[in-house]
C-alpha positions, 0 to 999 in steps of 0.5 A: 924768492925774497918775500917780506915777513911782515906788512910795512906800516903806514908810518914807515911808508909815510917816512919814505914818501916824505921827500916825494912832494913837488917843490914850490915854483920859484918866483921872481919879480918882473923888471918892468912891472914888479909883478911876481912871475915864475922863473923862465916864463913871460910875464902875463901882466906886461908881456916882457921876459928878462927885461925885453918886451916879447909879447904885445900887451892890451894895455 
C-alpha cells in the first residue's frame, strides 16, 4: 500500500489550497434605482428584477 514517506509541509498544503476560496459575488446595478445588487436577485431597494417590477415596495 502506498504511504507518504514524509509529512507534507504547511507551505505545500497552502499552495494546493490557494484556489479553493469562494469567489466574490458579481454585482450589477439596478436599472430603476441604480442600487448595487447581486446578479439574478430581486433588488431589495425597489423590488424590480431585470427592469420589471416584481415585488411591491413600501415606498
